[in-house]
N, C-alpha and C positions, 0 to 999 in steps of 0.2 A: 824181436823189436828192432834190431839193427843198431847202428851207431848214430846216436842222436846228434853228433856233431855234423853229420851230413845234412841236417835240416837248417844249417846256418852257414853263412859265408863270413870269413874274417875280413873286414874291410881294411883295418889298420890297427896299429897300437900307437898310443900317445903317452908321453911322459908328462906328469903334472907335479908341481912343487908341493911340499907339505904346507901345513897351516898350523900356527901355534894355538890360536883360538878362533873359532868361527861361530857366530851367532846366526842360526837359521832365520829367526824372525827379524834380525837386524838387516839381513840381506834380501830375503825373498818376500818383499812387500811390494805392493803396487806403487809404481813410480819408477824413477831412475836412481839406481844405487850403484856406485862404482862403474858407471858406464853401461849398465845392463838395464834395459827397459822392460818392466814387467807390467802387463795389463790386467792380469787376473790370476786367481787361484781357486781351485775347486773346494767344495765343502769339506771333504775328508782331509785334504791337504791342510786346510785352515785349522781344522780340529786337532790334528796330530802335531803339526809343526808350528802353527802360529797361535796356539791356544794359551791357556793360563800358565802352563809349565814351559819355561824357557828351554829351548833345545840348543845345547852348546856342544860343539865338537872340539876336543882339546888334543893338542900334540898329534895331529894327523900327519903320518909319514908321507913322504913323496910316494907316488904310485905310478905303475905302468897300467894304463887302462886299455882294455881290448874293446874295439868297436866292431860289433857283429850285426848282420841283418839276417832275419829268417827268410828261407826260400819258399815257405808255405805258411799258412795260418798255424800259429803255435800258441799253446797255453802258457800262462805265466808259470805254471808248475814246471813245464819243460824248460823254460828259460832259467828258472831257479836251479835246475839240475846242472846246467852248463856254466852257471855263474856261481861258483862255490863260495866266493867271498862277496859280501855286500860292499857296495860302493858308498863312500862318504859323500854327503851332499857338498861338502867343501871342495872335494875333488871335481865334482860336476861343475861347481861354480867357477873353477879355474878355466874350464872350457867355455862356459857362458860368457865370461869376461872378454874373451877374444872375439865374440860375435854378439855383443850386447845389443846392437841395433839391426840384427838380421844379416850381417855380413856373411859371405861365404867362408867356410872353414870345415872343421871336423864334425860339427853338429848339422843336422838337417834343418833347413830353413824353408822347406817346401810345404809346410802344414802337417807333415807326418811327425809322429812322436819320437823323441829321444828318451829312452827309458833306462832307469838305473834300479837295481834291486837294493833295498834299504832295510835295515832292522832298527826298530824302535822298541826297546824293552823286549817283550816276547813276541811282538808283532813283526811279521815279514810283509813288506809292501813293495809295490812297484811305483816309483815316482816318475812321472813323465813331464817333459817340457816340449811344447810346440810353439813354433814361430807362427803368429797369426798376422796376416797382412791384408785384411779386407779393405781397409781405408787408411789413408796416410795417418790420420790422427789416432787411429786405433791399433797401429802396428806395435807388436811387442810379444814377449814370451808369456805363455799361459802355463801354469803348473797344476797338475792334478796328481792324485794318489789313489791306489786301490789295493785292497788286501790280496795277497797271492792266493790263487785258487779260484778267482772269479773272472779273470781276464783272458781274452784271446786276442792275439796281436797279428796283424796281416803282414805279408811280405812288404818290404820297403821301410818299416820302422827300424830304428837303430837301438841296439841294446849295448849299454856301456857298463863294463864291469872290470874289477881287478882280476 
C-alpha cells in the first residue's frame, strides 16, 4: 500500500485561537456575520448544522491546523486516515474571518474546496467551504457537507485538520 502521506503535500501549519462558546447556526447562516459573507449552504449541511438542534462548541482549545493538498484523487476515507483528529468548526471560522470577502490568505478562494473532517455525534463528515465569485452580487462562501465514505476529492483542494 505504501505510505499514504506521499499522496499529500503539507502546504503550511496555522495557529488559531480558542473559543469559549461558538454557535454554528449563529455564524454559518446566509448573509454577512462577523465580516464573513455566506451565500449558501447545502441540504445536508443545513440538516446537520442548522436544523432544530442547536450545535454549540464550548471551550475549544487553541489549535495548530495543518493545511494539506492531495497530489491525486483521494477518497475521504483516505483523508480521514491522515487527519486523526476532527477539526472544530470554530477553528475553521477563525480562518474564514481573515478572508470573509474572498481576500487572499490561507484558504483557497479559487472555487476549489477547503475541507475539514468533523464529528457530530456518531457521524463523521467532511465539511467544505468554497469561495464562489460568479457575479459581484453573488460572491461569497458556500458550505456543504458529506458523510465520510462517499466522496472523492481532486488534486488542488485543501484539507485542514488538527
